[in-house]
Phi, psi and omega in degrees: 000155184288173176312116178294346182291124186277108184291344184278340182301323178303316185289310176309310183296330179292318183297316184289329175294323180287324177295316178300317179297320178296322180297318176298315172303314178305316183279338186309314184293325178296316180294329186253007176066027184294135172302120182303318181286346181250038172116347181298304187293326179294319178302312180298320182292309182302314187295309190282336182259340185236300187295307186297309179300319179303314181295309179300321177300311172305314179294327183284319181297315174290332175292321173303315176296315183299321180287324179291321173304311178306315183293321174303302184291341178264001173094001176280140182061013181277130179256343177198140181229111186243138167239173193221150178280160178306323183290316177293327176289325178293313179304313177303315188294311183294315179298317178298318184301308183294321178297308186296310178305320181290321183291315181296322181288328179300307179295328178299315179294329170291326179290322176298318185297310184294322176296321179295310180304307182289313184294312185289320178299313183297317179298318181293324188264346189280140176285323183269089180297323179300313183290318180298326178292322179294325175292315177303315184293315179299317174296317177303319179294319173302316178304308182303313183298314181293325178298310181300318184296320176300313186295320182290309182297314184289325181294320185294312176304320183293310179301325177293321179291327177289330188283319179242141171291123189299157176207134184235135174243118187235128171239181180284340184252353184180167172231142171247104188237111177043063169077358180248122185261135179228127180221158180214054181240002176208122186053027176207167181205156174278121185278307184199162174212145180208167173245125164276099179301323187288310186277352186049063179228133169264120184248126181237132175251129178221158180232168180217138174302134179218173179298330179278355186123273183221134169257135183248144179221159179230150169228126182248122186243126171292142179260117186299155174306132174091350180256025185293313177300314181297331182290318178300323179290319178297321180296314182297324179292316178295327175289335173291316179297319182301319180286000000 
């Protein structure tokens, strides 16, 4: 079995801690005899309307994820458990690193193009060159930041994959792959799943509600040698969940 330590419990505790902090803030004006008209009522309102609910919602959301994670690693609702040979995992690690790097750099070059187009164009037509120069410098700084972020995130995933020999736990509600947990059972849904027969990859797309509407994410699971038929059964089960 995978590492039994539930990574979601820490987030549940953080949510509860935020709620407790909200309760403390609510009673602080009372305990200190703070004048309500001089900030006391504002603190109490902020605590009861913002801080406390935010903590409770966080605890509930991650609590659901914690339950899902526990079911997966305990074998409940599990539809596949795959392990990999060192050679299989090394191949997947290298291919995923190159794929992720290529995809992110493609978006990065699009960002660079628009930054140059907007910043350079503004600098050429602006009467206030100093202000336009500051905008151009800001865009240049954004480009550098995004490039460093891409380097960090891709390398971080790559190093994690190199550090641990992969193991995949797949259920109808989520996937635990190499210390990374993905779930789609509350305020999120499974959008699609497919098998790349050439690369022997099971790709799952899922979404979660956000302030912008929906955020989409992917998890790509290598299919071990000899597990191709099982992978098709897994895909069929996932598509049932989607419907």
